[in-house]
KEROFI-276591 format. One record per residue (C-alpha): residue in one letter; x negated, y negated, z negated; residue number from 1. Coordinates in pm, 1 decimal, padded with zeros to 6 digits. Each point is the difference from the previous one (the first is absolute). Last residue first. Layout:
REM KEROFI-276591
NODE|res|c1|c2|c3|n
NODE|a|X|Y|Z|NUM .
...
//
This chain:
REM KEROFI-276591
NODE|res|c1|c2|c3|n
NODE|x|-00644.2|01828.2|-01107.8|151 .
NODE|x|00166.3|-00316.6|-00169.7|150 .
NODE|x|-00022.7|-00369.1|00001.6|149 .
NODE|x|-00316.6|-00003.1|00190.0|148 .
NODE|x|-00122.1|-00379.3|00042.9|147 .
NODE|x|-00167.0|-00185.4|00263.9|146 .
NODE|x|-00101.5|-00346.9|-00007.9|145 .
NODE|x|-00085.1|-00184.2|00317.6|144 .
NODE|x|-00164.8|-00345.6|00050.7|143 .
NODE|x|00006.4|-00263.7|00255.2|142 .
NODE|x|-00182.8|-00257.4|00202.6|141 .
NODE|x|00078.7|00058.3|00381.8|140 .
NODE|x|00280.7|-00280.8|00001.2|139 .
NODE|x|-00024.6|-00194.1|-00321.5|138 .
NODE|x|00098.1|00106.4|-00359.0|137 .
NODE|x|00104.4|00365.8|00111.7|136 .
NODE|x|00146.1|00235.3|-00280.8|135 .
NODE|x|00055.3|00356.1|00098.8|134 .
NODE|x|00129.6|00235.3|-00225.9|133 .
NODE|x|00001.9|00379.5|00047.1|132 .
NODE|x|00236.8|00244.2|-00193.6|131 .
NODE|x|-00013.9|00363.7|-00047.8|130 .
NODE|x|00230.0|00305.3|-00099.3|129 .
NODE|x|00340.4|-00137.0|00000.4|128 .
NODE|x|00261.8|00262.9|-00017.8|127 .
NODE|x|00083.9|-00020.0|-00374.1|126 .
NODE|x|00091.3|-00360.4|00034.0|125 .
NODE|x|-00030.3|-00160.2|-00363.6|124 .
NODE|x|-00353.0|-00055.4|00044.4|123 .
NODE|x|00102.5|-00251.7|00290.4|122 .
NODE|x|00050.4|-00284.2|-00223.5|121 .
NODE|x|-00292.8|00030.1|-00239.7|120 .
NODE|x|-00237.3|00107.5|00305.7|119 .
NODE|x|00120.2|-00338.5|00193.8|118 .
NODE|x|-00088.4|-00213.6|-00282.5|117 .
NODE|x|-00358.6|00142.4|-00016.2|116 .
NODE|x|-00049.8|00010.5|00350.8|115 .
NODE|x|00077.8|-00377.8|00014.3|114 .
NODE|x|-00262.6|-00053.7|-00292.6|113 .
NODE|x|-00246.7|00194.4|00159.3|112 .
NODE|x|00048.0|-00179.5|00367.7|111 .
NODE|x|-00026.6|-00309.2|-00229.6|110 .
NODE|x|-00332.6|00097.5|-00118.2|109 .
NODE|x|-00156.7|00072.2|00343.8|108 .
NODE|x|00143.4|-00300.3|00149.7|107 .
NODE|x|-00208.8|-00197.9|-00276.8|106 .
NODE|x|00151.9|-00177.2|-00282.1|105 .
NODE|x|-00256.4|00061.4|-00258.9|104 .
NODE|x|-00043.8|00197.9|-00300.9|103 .
NODE|x|00368.6|00117.3|00008.6|102 .
NODE|x|00321.7|-00036.0|-00185.2|101 .
NODE|x|00138.2|-00298.1|00239.3|100 .
NODE|x|00085.1|-00321.9|-00180.8|99 .
NODE|x|00274.7|-00163.6|00219.2|98 .
NODE|x|-00043.3|-00372.0|00015.3|97 .
NODE|x|00225.8|-00277.1|00146.5|96 .
NODE|x|00248.2|00005.7|-00298.9|95 .
NODE|x|-00265.9|-00101.2|-00229.6|94 .
NODE|x|-00090.2|-00299.7|00166.8|93 .
NODE|x|-00360.8|-00016.3|00103.0|92 .
NODE|x|-00333.0|-00128.8|-00139.5|91 .
NODE|x|-00365.9|00095.1|00118.7|90 .
NODE|x|-00328.6|-00078.8|-00115.4|89 .
NODE|x|-00326.6|00119.2|00146.9|88 .
NODE|x|-00268.4|00091.9|-00243.9|87 .
NODE|x|-00030.7|00371.4|00102.0|86 .
NODE|x|00364.3|00020.1|-00015.7|85 .
NODE|x|00193.9|-00221.4|-00238.3|84 .
NODE|x|00402.9|00012.5|-00041.1|83 .
NODE|x|00270.4|-00213.0|-00054.8|82 .
NODE|x|00358.7|00141.6|00024.6|81 .
NODE|x|00264.8|-00255.3|-00002.5|80 .
NODE|x|00317.7|-00052.7|-00218.7|79 .
NODE|x|-00172.6|00084.8|-00307.9|78 .
NODE|x|-00332.1|00195.3|00017.2|77 .
NODE|x|-00352.5|-00092.0|-00073.0|76 .
NODE|x|-00344.0|00050.5|00095.1|75 .
NODE|x|00003.5|00359.1|00107.6|74 .
NODE|x|-00339.9|00137.5|00115.5|73 .
NODE|x|-00010.0|00190.4|00317.7|72 .
NODE|x|-00334.0|00207.7|00024.3|71 .
NODE|x|00097.5|00266.8|-00204.7|70 .
NODE|x|00254.8|00134.7|00293.1|69 .
NODE|x|00277.0|00192.4|-00120.5|68 .
NODE|x|00278.2|-00235.5|00042.7|67 .
NODE|x|-00073.1|-00015.3|00375.3|66 .
NODE|x|00151.5|-00336.1|00125.6|65 .
NODE|x|00262.6|00010.9|00296.6|64 .
NODE|x|00132.4|-00362.2|00110.0|63 .
NODE|x|00325.5|00015.2|00089.7|62 .
NODE|x|00223.5|-00047.0|00335.9|61 .
NODE|x|00118.1|00366.3|00015.9|60 .
NODE|x|-00143.2|00229.3|-00282.3|59 .
NODE|x|00333.4|00102.0|-00181.4|58 .
NODE|x|00158.3|-00005.2|00342.6|57 .
NODE|x|-00252.4|00256.0|00103.2|56 .
NODE|x|00087.6|00222.4|-00278.5|55 .
NODE|x|00385.2|-00022.5|00049.2|54 .
NODE|x|-00033.8|00056.0|00361.1|53 .
NODE|x|-00225.2|00301.4|-00055.8|52 .
NODE|x|00294.3|00151.8|-00207.1|51 .
NODE|x|00267.2|-00087.8|00218.4|50 .
NODE|x|-00187.6|00130.1|00288.5|49 .
NODE|x|-00059.5|00338.4|-00182.4|48 .
NODE|x|00367.6|00011.9|-00083.6|47 .
NODE|x|00111.2|-00056.8|00354.5|46 .
NODE|x|-00267.5|00229.3|00134.5|45 .
NODE|x|00175.8|00283.9|-00186.2|44 .
NODE|x|-00262.0|00259.3|-00042.6|43 .
NODE|x|-00098.7|00335.9|00187.5|42 .
NODE|x|00312.5|-00010.5|00218.5|41 .
NODE|x|00173.0|00282.2|00190.4|40 .
NODE|x|00327.2|-00066.2|-00195.7|39 .
NODE|x|-00054.8|00344.8|-00199.7|38 .
NODE|x|-00356.6|-00144.7|-00094.4|37 .
NODE|x|-00299.9|-00003.6|00221.0|36 .
NODE|x|-00304.7|00124.9|-00155.6|35 .
NODE|x|-00296.2|-00244.1|-00097.7|34 .
NODE|x|-00205.9|-00302.5|00115.1|33 .
NODE|x|00065.6|-00359.1|-00032.6|32 .
NODE|x|-00185.5|-00276.3|00170.0|31 .
NODE|x|00029.0|-00352.6|-00143.9|30 .
NODE|x|-00082.0|-00362.1|00148.8|29 .
NODE|x|-00079.7|-00334.7|-00158.0|28 .
NODE|x|-00091.0|-00294.8|00210.7|27 .
NODE|x|-00180.6|-00301.7|-00169.8|26 .
NODE|x|00023.3|-00355.0|00145.4|25 .
NODE|x|-00312.3|-00112.5|-00154.0|24 .
NODE|x|-00142.2|-00287.3|-00230.5|23 .
NODE|x|-00280.8|-00171.1|-00100.2|22 .
NODE|x|-00164.7|-00128.6|-00324.8|21 .
NODE|x|-00390.1|00035.5|00024.2|20 .
NODE|x|-00143.6|00300.9|-00164.4|19 .
NODE|x|00026.1|00159.1|00364.0|18 .
NODE|x|-00346.7|-00139.9|00133.6|17 .
NODE|x|-00224.9|00111.4|-00260.9|16 .
NODE|x|00189.8|00284.3|-00176.3|15 .
NODE|x|-00034.1|00006.9|-00378.3|14 .
NODE|x|00392.6|-00084.1|-00052.9|13 .
NODE|x|00214.4|00073.5|00292.2|12 .
NODE|x|00239.2|-00302.7|00065.1|11 .
NODE|x|00391.0|00033.1|00032.0|10 .
NODE|x|00272.0|-00161.3|00191.1|9 .
NODE|x|00326.0|00173.3|00103.2|8 .
NODE|x|00216.2|00037.8|00310.4|7 .
NODE|x|00190.3|00357.3|-00012.0|6 .
NODE|x|00084.3|00295.8|00166.7|5 .
NODE|x|00227.6|00254.1|00147.7|4 .
NODE|x|00006.8|00102.8|00348.7|3 .
NODE|x|-00140.5|00383.3|-00035.6|2 .
NODE|x|00141.4|00336.2|-00115.1|1 .
//
């Protein structure tokens, strides 16, 4: 399933070029493998699309910040989030920021996070064996995360 995505800003802490704040039009796709059910389907794509849309919507038009990166120093909270990274200070409205449970907001980490959410949802499907998630930050720049749900 492809065609879902979001626009979001980020920076990669510790990367010479990409530590500058920038954005992408991210795309998200999922491939599901398993046995067809009595309807001839492995998974109901309407349910899968709903899950992915909800996840993409939560990131859309936001700044993605890695909550597990020790280089980010929180200066104060309130209505704004103020942080420091390697001596550079930033301030953003709270509602513009999504804290991502990752060490960095790389395409690889986002593929892992999307896969985590898809596995949670599809674990209830006894016929789903494996999923592969693709996250693309720019054409030709993507990462995949494959998960076996059951043998």
